[in-house]
C-alpha positions in Angstrom: 129.6 111.2 122.8 129.1 107.6 123.8 128.7 105.0 120.9 125.3 103.2 121.2 125.4 99.5 121.8 124.4 97.3 118.9 122.6 94.1 119.1 124.6 92.5 116.3 126.9 89.6 117.1 130.3 89.4 115.4 130.3 87.7 112.0 131.8 84.2 111.6 135.4 84.2 110.7 134.8 82.8 107.1 132.1 85.4 106.4 134.2 88.3 107.8 137.2 87.2 105.7 135.2 87.2 102.4 133.4 90.4 103.2 136.7 92.2 103.9 137.8 91.5 100.4 134.7 92.9 98.8 134.9 96.6 98.2 131.3 97.8 98.4 129.1 98.9 101.2 128.0 95.9 103.3 124.4 97.0 103.6 124.0 97.2 99.8 125.6 93.8 99.2 123.4 92.1 101.9 120.3 93.8 100.7 120.8 92.7 97.1 121.6 89.1 98.1 118.6 89.0 100.4 116.2 90.3 97.8 117.6 87.9 95.2 117.2 84.9 97.5 113.9 85.8 99.2 112.0 87.2 96.2 112.6 85.6 92.9 113.9 88.7 91.3 116.2 88.7 88.3 119.7 90.2 88.6 118.7 92.9 86.1 115.7 93.8 88.2 118.0 94.2 91.2 120.2 96.4 89.1 117.3 98.6 88.2 116.0 98.8 91.8 119.5 99.9 93.0 119.6 102.5 90.2 116.3 103.9 91.5 118.1 104.4 94.8 121.1 106.1 93.2 123.3 103.1 93.8 125.3 102.1 90.7 125.8 98.4 90.7 126.0 96.0 87.7 124.0 92.8 87.5 127.1 90.7 87.1 128.5 92.2 90.3 125.3 91.2 92.2 125.7 87.7 90.7 129.2 87.4 92.0 128.0 88.5 95.5 125.3 85.8 95.4 127.7 83.1 94.3 130.2 84.1 97.0 127.9 84.9 100.0 125.0 82.5 99.8 127.0 79.3 100.6 128.7 81.1 103.5 125.3 82.3 104.9 123.8 78.8 104.5 126.6 77.2 106.5 126.3 79.9 109.2 122.6 79.6 109.5 122.6 75.8 109.4 124.6 75.9 112.7 121.9 77.8 114.4 119.0 75.9 112.9 116.9 73.9 115.4 117.2 70.2 115.0 114.2 68.3 113.7 112.7 65.8 116.2 112.5 62.1 115.7 108.8 62.0 116.1 106.5 63.1 113.3 102.7 63.4 113.5 100.3 63.9 110.6 96.5 64.4 110.7 94.5 61.9 108.8 93.0 63.0 105.6 90.0 61.3 103.8 89.4 61.7 100.1 86.2 60.5 98.5 86.8 59.2 95.0 84.1 58.1 92.6 84.5 55.1 90.4 84.0 55.6 86.7 85.0 58.5 84.4 
């Protein structure tokens, strides 16, 4: 049977090197880190959410993943970030203010 083609691009060398050393399913690690960064959840909340999905992971382990992976992802994403232009435009805003009080 032929393997389906994936749309994923290979990971950057630094990220692949760090992920290779971590002995946990990649999708679980990325899901926990993404939820921690995107939605201000506590580490213990993430531990409970993973337990509800029958995945045993400790909050300190999630914290280590966050510390190790977030800076790598930030550097990788910053390379693909579109540059900000030199020209900025802002609409005018008027505020009425009463004297007194």
